[in-house]
C-alpha positions in Angstrom: 0.1 -0.1 -0.2 2.9 2.1 0.8 4.5 1.4 -2.3 1.5 2.3 -4.4 1.3 5.8 -3.0 5.0 6.4 -3.3 4.8 5.6 -6.8 2.0 8.0 -7.5 3.9 11.1 -5.6 6.7 10.0 -8.3 4.4 10.3 -10.8 3.0 13.8 -10.2 6.3 14.9 -9.3 7.6 14.0 -12.8 4.4 15.5 -14.5 4.9 18.9 -12.4 8.5 18.8 -13.4 7.6 18.2 -17.1 4.9 20.6 -16.8 7.5 23.4 -15.2 10.0 22.8 -18.0 7.2 23.2 -20.7 6.4 26.2 -19.1 9.7 27.5 -19.1 10.0 27.0 -22.7 6.8 29.3 -22.9 8.3 31.8 -20.7 11.1 32.1 -22.6 9.5 33.0 -25.8 7.5 35.6 -24.2 10.1 37.5 -22.1 10.1 41.2 -23.5 11.6 44.1 -22.5 10.7 48.0 -22.9 11.8 51.7 -22.2 10.7 54.0 -19.3 11.3 57.4 -18.7 13.8 58.2 -15.7 13.6 61.9 -14.8 15.0 63.9 -11.6 13.2 66.4 -9.4 16.6 68.3 -8.8 17.5 72.0 -8.3 18.4 74.1 -11.1 22.0 73.8 -12.5 22.5 70.1 -11.0 23.2 67.4 -13.3 23.0 63.7 -13.0 23.7 60.5 -14.8 22.3 57.2 -14.7 24.3 54.1 -15.1 22.7 50.8 -16.1 23.6 47.7 -13.4 21.6 45.2 -14.5 19.4 44.8 -17.7 15.7 43.7 -17.1 13.2 41.7 -18.8 9.5 40.8 -18.0 6.4 38.3 -18.9 2.9 38.4 -18.1 1.6 35.7 -15.5 -1.8 35.7 -15.0 -2.1 39.9 -15.5 1.1 40.3 -13.4 4.6 41.1 -15.1 7.3 39.3 -13.6 11.0 40.6 -13.8 14.3 38.8 -14.3 17.4 40.1 -14.5 21.2 40.1 -15.7 24.3 41.7 -15.1 25.5 44.5 -17.6 28.6 44.0 -19.5 29.7 47.1 -17.7 29.3 45.6 -14.1 30.3 42.2 -14.4 33.9 43.2 -12.8 32.0 44.6 -9.9 29.9 41.7 -9.0 32.8 39.6 -9.4 35.4 41.2 -7.6 33.6 42.5 -4.7 31.6 40.9 -1.6 28.5 42.0 -4.0 26.8 39.2 -6.4 23.4 38.2 -7.4 21.5 35.7 -6.7 19.2 33.3 -8.7 16.0 35.2 -7.1 17.6 38.1 -8.4 18.5 39.6 -5.1 21.8 41.5 -4.4 23.7 39.6 -1.6 26.5 41.1 0.1 28.7 38.2 1.8 26.0 36.2 1.3 23.3 38.0 2.9 20.6 40.1 1.0 21.3 43.8 0.9 18.3 45.4 2.4 16.7 48.7 1.1 15.1 51.7 3.3 12.1 51.0 1.4 12.1 54.6 -0.2 15.5 54.4 -2.2 16.5 57.6 -0.3 19.9 56.6 0.6 21.6 57.7 3.8 24.8 56.3 5.8 22.8 54.3 7.8 21.5 52.0 5.4 23.0 49.0 3.4 21.6 50.3 0.1 23.4 53.3 0.8 26.8 51.6 1.1 25.8 49.6 -2.2 25.0 52.7 -4.3 28.5 54.4 -3.7 30.4 51.5 -4.4 28.5 51.4 -7.8 28.9 55.0 -8.5 32.7 54.6 -7.3 33.0 51.6 -9.6 31.6 53.2 -12.7 33.8 56.5 -12.5 36.9 54.3 -11.5 36.6 52.4 -15.0 35.6 55.4 -16.9 31.8 53.9 -17.4 29.7 55.7 -19.8 26.4 57.0 -18.0 22.9 58.6 -19.7 22.8 62.1 -18.7 19.1 62.8 -17.2 16.2 63.1 -17.4 16.0 60.8 -20.5 14.2 57.4 -21.6 15.9 54.2 -20.6 15.6 50.4 -21.5 14.3 48.9 -18.3 16.7 47.5 -15.5 18.6 48.4 -12.7 20.2 51.7 -12.1 22.4 53.9 -10.0 22.0 57.3 -10.4 24.8 59.8 -9.5 25.0 63.9 -9.3 27.9 64.9 -11.4 27.4 68.6 -10.8 26.3 70.6 -7.8 23.6 72.6 -8.1 24.8 75.1 -5.8 28.2 76.2 -4.4 27.1 75.3 -0.9 25.6 72.1 -1.5 27.2 68.5 -0.9 26.4 66.3 -3.7 23.4 64.2 -3.1 23.9 60.7 -2.4 23.6 58.2 -5.5 20.3 56.4 -5.4 19.2 52.8 -6.6 16.6 52.8 -9.0 14.8 49.6 -10.2 13.2 51.3 -13.5 10.0 49.3 -14.7 7.9 52.3 -15.6 8.1 56.2 -15.5 10.0 57.1 -12.5 11.0 60.7 -10.9 13.7 60.2 -8.3 14.4 63.2 -5.9 17.3 63.2 -4.3 18.6 65.6 -1.4 21.4 68.1 -1.6 22.8 69.0 1.8 23.2 72.6 2.4 26.2 73.7 4.4 25.7 77.1 6.3 28.2 79.5 7.1 27.7 82.7 9.0 30.2 85.1 10.4 28.8 87.8 13.2 30.5 90.6 15.4 29.8 89.8 18.9 28.8 92.9 20.7 27.0 93.2 24.0 23.4 93.3 22.9 23.8 90.3 20.4 25.0 89.5 16.9 25.8 91.9 14.3 27.2 92.4 11.1 28.4 95.6 11.6 30.2 97.4 14.5 31.8 100.7 15.3 34.6 101.0 17.7 37.9 103.0 18.5 41.4 102.3 17.1 43.0 99.8 19.7 39.7 98.3 20.8 39.1 94.7 20.6 36.4 93.1 18.2 34.9 89.6 18.8 33.6 87.2 16.2 31.7 84.2 16.1 31.6 81.9 13.1 29.4 79.1 12.6 28.9 76.2 10.2 28.4 72.4 9.7 30.7 69.3 8.9 29.4 68.1 5.7 27.8 64.5 5.2 29.5 62.5 3.0 28.5 58.9 1.5 29.2 55.8 3.5 32.9 54.6 3.2 33.6 57.9 1.7 37.6 58.0 0.9 39.2 60.4 3.5 41.9 61.3 1.4 39.6 63.5 -0.5 38.2 65.2 2.4 38.7 68.8 2.8 37.2 71.7 5.0 39.5 74.6 5.7 38.3 78.2 7.0 40.5 81.3 5.5 39.7 84.4 7.0 41.4 87.9 6.1 41.1 91.0 8.0 41.5 94.5 6.8 43.3 96.9 9.4 42.5 94.6 12.1 45.2 92.5 13.8 44.2 88.8 14.5 44.8 87.6 18.0 46.0 83.9 17.2 45.5 82.9 21.0 42.1 83.5 21.3 40.9 81.2 18.9 38.2 78.6 20.4 37.1 76.0 18.3 33.7 73.7 18.6 32.1 70.8 17.0 28.5 70.6 19.0 29.7 71.2 22.8 33.4 69.6 22.3 36.0 71.9 22.1 38.4 70.8 19.6 42.4 70.7 20.2 44.8 72.4 18.1 47.6 70.2 16.4 45.4 67.2 16.9 41.7 68.1 15.6 42.7 71.2 13.3 45.7 73.1 12.3 45.9 76.8 12.5 48.2 79.0 10.0 48.1 82.6 11.3 49.7 86.0 10.2 48.5 89.3 11.6 45.9 90.0 9.4 44.6 86.4 8.2 44.5 82.9 9.1 43.8 79.5 7.8 42.2 76.9 9.6 42.2 73.4 8.5 40.4 70.6 10.1 41.7 66.8 10.0 40.4 64.5 8.1 39.4 62.1 11.3 38.0 65.3 12.6 35.7 65.4 9.6 34.8 61.9 9.1 33.9 61.5 13.2 31.8 64.8 13.2 29.6 64.6 9.9 26.4 66.9 10.4 27.7 68.5 13.5 27.3 72.2 14.2 31.0 73.9 14.1 31.4 77.1 15.8 34.7 79.4 15.9 35.0 82.2 18.3 38.1 84.6 18.3 39.1 88.1 18.1 41.2 91.1 16.5 42.1 94.4 17.4 41.7 97.7 15.3 44.9 98.8 14.4 46.6 102.2 13.7 45.9 102.3 10.1 41.8 101.8 10.2 39.9 103.9 7.7 38.0 106.5 9.3 34.7 107.9 8.4 34.5 105.6 5.4 31.6 103.6 4.1 33.8 100.9 2.9 35.2 100.8 6.9 37.6 97.9 7.8 35.7 94.5 6.6 36.6 90.9 7.7 36.1 88.3 4.7 35.9 84.7 5.7 35.7 82.0 3.1 34.7 78.0 3.6 36.2 75.4 1.2 35.3 72.2 1.3 34.8 69.2 -0.5 31.3 68.5 -2.0 31.5 65.5 -3.9 34.2 63.1 -2.9 33.8 61.1 -6.1 34.5 63.8 -8.7 38.2 65.2 -8.8 38.9 68.1 -6.9 35.1 68.9 -6.5 35.0 71.9 -3.9 32.6 73.9 -2.9 33.0 77.6 -1.7 31.0 79.9 0.8 31.8 83.4 1.9 30.7 86.1 4.3 31.8 89.5 5.5 31.2 91.6 8.6 32.8 95.5 8.8 34.1 97.6 11.7 33.9 101.4 11.4 35.4 104.3 13.5 35.0 108.1 13.0 37.2 111.2 13.8 36.8 114.9 13.5 39.6 117.9 13.7 39.8 120.6 16.2 40.5 124.3 15.9 41.2 127.0 18.4 41.0 130.3 17.3 40.4 134.0 18.8 36.3 134.8 18.7 37.2 138.2 17.1 40.3 137.2 14.9 40.2 133.7 13.7 43.8 134.3 12.3 45.3 134.6 15.3 47.9 131.9 16.9 46.9 130.6 20.2 50.1 129.8 21.6 50.3 128.3 25.1 46.6 126.6 24.8 46.4 122.9 26.2 43.7 120.5 25.6 42.7 116.9 26.8 40.0 114.8 25.1 38.2 112.6 27.5 35.1 110.1 26.5 32.1 109.5 28.2 33.4 107.8 31.2 35.6 110.5 31.5 38.8 108.8 30.8 41.0 110.7 28.7 42.0 109.4 25.4 44.5 112.1 24.0 45.9 115.4 24.9 47.4 118.5 22.3 49.1 121.7 22.9 49.6 124.8 20.7 53.4 125.8 20.4 54.9 129.4 20.8 54.2 129.7 17.0 50.8 128.7 17.4 51.7 125.3 15.5 50.2 122.0 17.4 52.6 120.1 19.6 53.2 117.5 22.4 50.0 115.3 20.5 49.2 112.0 22.6 46.6 109.2 22.1 44.2 109.4 19.6 45.3 112.9 18.3 47.2 113.0 15.2 48.5 116.0 13.2 47.0 117.6 9.9 47.9 120.8 9.2 47.0 123.2 12.0 44.6 121.0 13.1 44.4 118.7 16.2 42.8 115.6 14.4 40.9 113.2 16.5 41.4 109.8 14.6 39.9 106.4 15.0 37.2 106.9 17.7 34.1 105.1 18.7 30.2 106.5 18.2 29.2 108.3 21.5 29.9 111.7 23.5 33.3 113.4 23.8 34.4 116.3 26.0 37.4 118.3 25.1 38.6 120.6 28.0 40.9 123.3 27.8 43.3 122.7 30.7 45.4 125.7 30.3 44.6 129.1 28.3 46.9 131.3 26.3 48.3 134.4 27.5 45.8 136.9 27.8 42.9 134.5 27.9 40.5 133.0 30.3 40.3 129.2 30.3 37.0 127.8 28.9 34.3 127.9 32.0 33.2 124.2 30.6 34.3 121.6 28.2 33.3 121.5 24.6 30.9 118.3 24.1 30.6 116.6 20.8 28.8 113.6 19.7 29.3 111.3 17.0 26.5 109.2 16.0 26.0 106.9 13.0 23.1 107.5 10.8 22.3 103.7 10.3 19.2 102.9 11.3 19.7 99.1 12.4 23.8 99.0 12.3 26.4 101.2 11.3 27.1 102.4 7.9 30.2 104.2 8.6 28.5 107.8 7.8 28.4 109.4 10.9 27.2 113.1 12.1 29.3 115.2 14.2 27.8 117.8 16.6 28.1 120.1 19.1 26.5 119.4 22.0 27.5 122.6 24.3 27.2 126.1 22.9 30.7 127.3 23.3 32.0 126.0 19.9 30.8 125.2 16.6 31.4 123.3 13.4 33.0 124.6 10.3 31.4 123.9 6.9 32.1 125.8 3.7 33.4 128.4 6.0 30.0 129.2 8.1 29.5 127.8 11.5 27.0 125.3 12.2 25.8 123.2 15.3 26.2 119.7 13.0 27.7 117.9 10.2 27.2 114.8 8.5 30.3 112.8 7.2 30.2 112.1 3.7 31.5 108.6 4.2 34.2 109.1 1.5 37.3 108.4 3.9 37.5 112.4 5.2 37.2 113.6 8.1 35.5 117.2 7.3 34.1 118.2 10.7 36.4 121.1 12.1 35.5 121.9 15.8 35.7 125.5 16.4 36.6 126.6 19.6 36.5 130.1 20.5 38.2 132.0 23.3 37.8 135.5 24.3 39.9 137.9 26.5 39.1 138.5 30.2 37.0 136.8 32.9 35.9 133.4 32.2 32.2 132.8 32.4 30.5 129.2 32.8 28.3 128.4 29.8 25.8 127.3 32.4 24.3 129.6 35.5 25.4 132.7 33.4 22.5 134.5 34.5 23.0 133.5 38.2 26.5 134.7 38.1 25.4 137.9 36.3 22.9 138.6 39.4 26.0 137.8 41.8 28.4 140.5 40.1 25.2 142.7 39.8 25.1 142.3 44.0 28.7 142.4 44.6 28.7 146.2 42.4 25.8 147.1 44.5 27.4 146.1 47.5 30.7 148.0 46.9 28.8 151.1 46.1 26.7 150.8 49.1 29.8 150.1 51.1 31.4 153.1 49.8 28.2 155.2 50.7 28.5 153.9 54.3 32.1 154.6 54.2 31.7 158.3 53.1 28.9 158.9 55.8 30.5 157.5 58.6 33.8 159.8 58.2 31.4 162.7 57.7 29.3 162.0 60.8 33.1 161.4 62.8 33.9 164.9 61.4 30.7 166.6 62.8 31.3 165.3 65.8 
């Protein structure tokens, strides 16, 4: 009985085998191929090419298409000489295990498919295999789509994409945009422009991000370099602090810093790039505005930074470059000391000091015996017969006469000068210089005015005119009270004289 059943089972197996054999012959006769459109939803300017890894055919089976694949001639060497192979079930294997996709074919470093896509792209580029520029209509099959030119200078080339082309397909690659932002650090926040005095320290902050590359990228091709150039600003090398996330990097280990007086180059080590992909980068450092600073200039004293980095490690010397700028302004004006009634007179012997809003003396100068300015100190320089205050911050300054010329009285109060940049939100280099007190004026085209707006062309046009008169020095404030005091004193003298005369006359009568 058992033998009879076994014979029947054997007969069924043979029949099934014959049927499958006949079916296979029929299927082979029905295999067919077709073309399909492959397009890329990419940014303008980007270029993509598709490389056919496997050809494909299909047949109809009960209303459904069944596909079979065969490695293309161009990529046979890839599957023969790598850990990848093609199984009889049309699966790509790596070391005997099927390569899993992420369900969307949008590859990241976290997927096995990403590593496969990168390996296929590198093989195609290394072997000089010709791709087809997209958009295009191609034979159905299995493709790797790679970006050959980036869309923007700040974009990292999108990761290669695996496409099983069976019908019209549009793939959407993702470019990783790398930011670069430089700011000046002020007490009230981060700005693009500021104003300071010569000798002041300017603090900077630069933010960016380490690019994210394909899995198993060739690290020898990676580059991530900052180049900063200062104008009339001396770089303080010891102030440099570099962070990735919250971790402070070490110079000479994580990066190198090649510094000069007015520039530096900071290069990340390749291992630092690899180990910190996608992480935020912060640079903090400082510089000092030097004596050569541009004064009253719309150009100001700019600071230009560039970030150069590898944006497509699979292309030869493919680099992206980002740039950003900040600027620092400084101001000035001239001082002229004259006789109120004769402005041609030399004011030999006059001595002045200049104080900032906190009362700190920032400069001083004198008039020599021949009326020429001598003994200049601090922010004061000479320009003809003028004492020039060059390179000061916006703010209020007081000019105090410490010693008057012979025959003249010392000014009863200081001359207050206010410098205000005309920018609405941030400085522009164009400033208004105004005399706040009424014991001086500003010369403009031979006329005396209370204020003048600098034209921003790098010249100091505001000339503060300080006038002196011979005799008693009266304060500029409280003058009415002083007059009453003087009048009262004169009256007291007169009454005293009358009283003395009357008492003398009464004594004589006695």
